[in-house]
Structure formats: C-alpha cells, structure tokens
C-alpha positions as CSV (number, residue, x, y, z in Angstrom):
1,X,-54.9,-17.8,-20.1
2,X,-53.5,-14.1,-19.7
3,X,-50.8,-16.1,-17.2
4,X,-50.1,-18.5,-20.2
5,X,-49.2,-15.4,-22.5
6,X,-47.1,-13.7,-20.1
7,X,-45.1,-16.7,-19.6
8,X,-44.1,-17.3,-23.2
9,X,-43.6,-13.2,-23.5
10,X,-41.0,-13.4,-20.7
11,X,-38.2,-15.1,-23.2
12,X,-39.1,-13.0,-25.9
13,X,-38.8,-10.0,-23.7
14,X,-35.4,-11.2,-22.6
15,X,-33.8,-12.1,-26.1
16,X,-34.9,-8.2,-27.1
17,X,-33.7,-6.7,-24.0
18,X,-30.3,-8.7,-24.4
19,X,-29.9,-7.3,-27.8
20,X,-31.1,-3.9,-26.9
21,X,-29.5,-2.8,-23.5
22,X,-25.9,-3.3,-24.7
23,X,-26.7,-1.4,-27.9
24,X,-28.0,1.4,-26.3
25,X,-25.3,1.4,-23.9
26,X,-22.5,1.3,-26.5
27,X,-24.4,3.4,-28.5
28,X,-24.5,6.0,-25.6
29,X,-20.8,5.5,-25.0
30,X,-19.8,6.2,-28.8
31,X,-22.2,9.3,-28.6
32,X,-20.2,11.0,-25.6
33,X,-17.1,10.4,-27.5
34,X,-18.0,11.4,-30.6
35,X,-20.2,13.7,-30.0
36,X,-19.3,15.2,-27.2
37,X,-15.4,14.4,-27.1
38,X,-15.5,12.5,-23.8
39,X,-12.7,9.7,-24.8
40,X,-12.7,6.6,-23.2
41,X,-10.0,5.6,-20.9
42,X,-8.8,1.9,-20.2
43,X,-11.3,1.1,-18.5
44,X,-14.2,2.3,-20.4
45,X,-12.8,0.0,-23.0
46,X,-12.6,-2.7,-20.4
47,X,-16.4,-2.2,-20.0
48,X,-17.4,-2.0,-23.8
49,X,-16.0,-5.7,-24.7
50,X,-18.6,-7.4,-22.6
51,X,-21.0,-5.5,-24.1
52,X,-19.8,-6.3,-27.6
53,X,-19.8,-10.0,-26.5
54,X,-22.9,-9.7,-25.3
55,X,-24.3,-8.6,-28.8
56,X,-22.9,-11.1,-30.3
57,X,-24.6,-13.3,-28.2
58,X,-28.0,-11.6,-28.2
59,X,-27.6,-11.9,-32.0
60,X,-26.7,-15.5,-31.7
61,X,-30.4,-16.8,-29.8
62,X,-32.1,-15.5,-32.7
63,X,-30.2,-17.9,-34.9
64,X,-29.1,-20.6,-33.3
65,X,-30.7,-23.2,-30.6
66,X,-31.1,-22.9,-27.5
67,X,-32.2,-19.6,-27.3
68,X,-32.2,-19.5,-23.7
69,X,-28.3,-20.5,-23.0
70,X,-27.6,-17.3,-25.8
71,X,-29.6,-15.3,-24.3
72,X,-28.0,-16.1,-20.3
73,X,-24.7,-16.0,-21.5
74,X,-25.1,-12.4,-23.4
75,X,-26.9,-11.2,-19.8
76,X,-23.7,-12.7,-18.0
77,X,-21.7,-10.7,-20.3
78,X,-24.0,-7.6,-19.5
79,X,-23.4,-8.2,-15.7
80,X,-19.9,-8.4,-16.0
81,X,-19.4,-5.3,-18.2
82,X,-21.6,-3.5,-15.0
83,X,-18.9,-5.2,-12.2
84,X,-16.2,-3.4,-14.3
85,X,-18.2,-0.5,-14.1
86,X,-18.6,-0.7,-10.3
87,X,-14.7,-1.1,-9.9
88,X,-14.1,2.0,-12.4
89,X,-16.5,4.1,-10.6
90,X,-14.7,3.1,-7.4
91,X,-11.3,4.3,-8.7
92,X,-13.0,7.4,-10.0
93,X,-14.7,8.0,-6.4
94,X,-11.3,7.3,-4.5
95,X,-12.7,4.2,-3.1
96,X,-9.6,2.1,-3.8
97,X,-6.6,2.3,-5.9
98,X,-7.1,1.6,-9.9
99,X,-4.5,0.4,-12.4
100,X,-1.4,2.9,-11.8
101,X,-0.8,2.7,-15.7
102,X,-3.7,4.2,-16.1
103,X,-4.2,6.4,-13.4
104,X,-0.6,8.3,-13.5
105,X,-0.4,12.1,-13.6
106,X,2.1,13.7,-15.3
107,X,5.4,14.2,-13.3
108,X,5.6,18.3,-13.2
109,X,9.8,17.9,-12.7
110,X,10.0,15.5,-16.0
111,X,10.7,17.0,-19.9
112,X,7.3,18.5,-21.0
113,X,7.5,17.0,-24.3
114,X,8.7,13.3,-22.6
115,X,6.0,13.7,-20.1
116,X,3.3,14.8,-23.0
117,X,4.5,11.5,-25.3
118,X,4.4,9.3,-22.4
119,X,1.8,10.0,-20.6
120,X,-1.8,8.1,-20.8
121,X,-4.0,10.0,-23.0
122,X,-7.2,9.9,-20.7
123,X,-6.7,9.4,-16.7
124,X,-8.9,6.6,-15.4
125,X,-9.3,7.9,-12.0
126,X,-11.1,11.4,-13.0
127,X,-14.7,11.3,-14.0
128,X,-15.0,13.3,-17.0
129,X,-19.0,14.0,-16.7
130,X,-21.5,13.0,-13.8
131,X,-25.1,13.3,-14.1
132,X,-26.6,13.1,-10.4
133,X,-23.4,12.4,-8.8
134,X,-23.1,9.4,-10.7
135,X,-20.0,8.8,-13.4
136,X,-20.9,7.2,-16.8
137,X,-18.9,4.5,-15.0
138,X,-21.3,4.3,-11.9
139,X,-24.4,4.5,-14.3
140,X,-23.1,1.5,-17.0
141,X,-22.8,-0.1,-13.2
142,X,-26.2,0.4,-12.3
143,X,-28.1,-0.2,-15.6
144,X,-25.8,-3.4,-16.7
145,X,-25.9,-5.1,-13.3
146,X,-29.9,-4.1,-13.0
147,X,-30.7,-4.9,-16.5
148,X,-28.6,-8.4,-16.8
149,X,-30.1,-9.1,-13.4
150,X,-33.9,-8.3,-15.2
151,X,-33.1,-10.3,-18.5
152,X,-32.1,-13.3,-16.3
153,X,-35.4,-13.2,-14.2
154,X,-37.5,-13.0,-17.7
155,X,-35.6,-15.5,-18.6
156,X,-36.1,-17.9,-15.5
157,X,-40.4,-17.3,-16.1
158,X,-40.4,-19.6,-19.2
159,X,-41.4,-22.4,-17.4
C-alpha cells in the first residue's frame, strides 16, 4: 500500500518541484542583482528566459490537463537553462570562446567617452562571484540539469 502512495505522490512532487525550482533560481538571480549589485550579462539573461517559460508551464500543469505533459515541458525548459548555464560557465572559466559582442574588453587606445558609451555593461567572460570555485552560471548548470532530470524521473514513476 505504501508503494502505491509513493507512486501517486511522485507526479505531485514533480509538479511542485517544477514550479519551485525555477522560482527559487530566479529569486536568487534577482536577489543577487538587486540585493548585491551583481548585474546580469547577456548570457545571464539567456539563462533566465527558460526559467520564465518553466514557471508558465508549471502553472499550466495546475490548470490544464494533461498535467504530465506540462510538467515534462517545464522540466525540459529547466534543463535548457542549465545547458545555457554550462556554456556560460565554460566561457567564464576560459574553456571556450564566448559571444564576442558580450565578452569584449574596452579598447585602451579608443576615445574614453566613446569606449564607455559603446562598451557592454557587464562582461560575460568574467564571473562576478563564485562559491566553492563555481560561478553563478556554474551553479545554475548544476542545479538546473540535476533538478530537471529529477523532475523527469519523478514524472516517470507515475505508472
């Protein structure tokens, strides 16, 4: 009997996790931005968009059947955000080139006012903060990819 209850609870857990995970990650991103002044670069924004989509899809799972399809799509969106975070972390760690328009430094020989006006606000190839040697993009990669896979695994347990 307990096994049957666990199987029924798995999709409900996936549903709440698919809502809570992107909400928590976006909350952390906005807290770091507005609370600690860590403004996002272009690739940081790229990581946020799939989380916004996942939130919408997660909310849809509470309203529109079939619930499992909405949850699965939201989990895929979370994993996509993680993949973008992995690419961004690789750029920050210097493993590969990033988007040049996002990662360029100021040209010291240019006119200073023109250089400031034409410079990107935040560089994508420099991690502004890290914990245990892992940048915010790296943490998004780890949390989103693992979390999305856990959600899909929970969803797969339903029957």
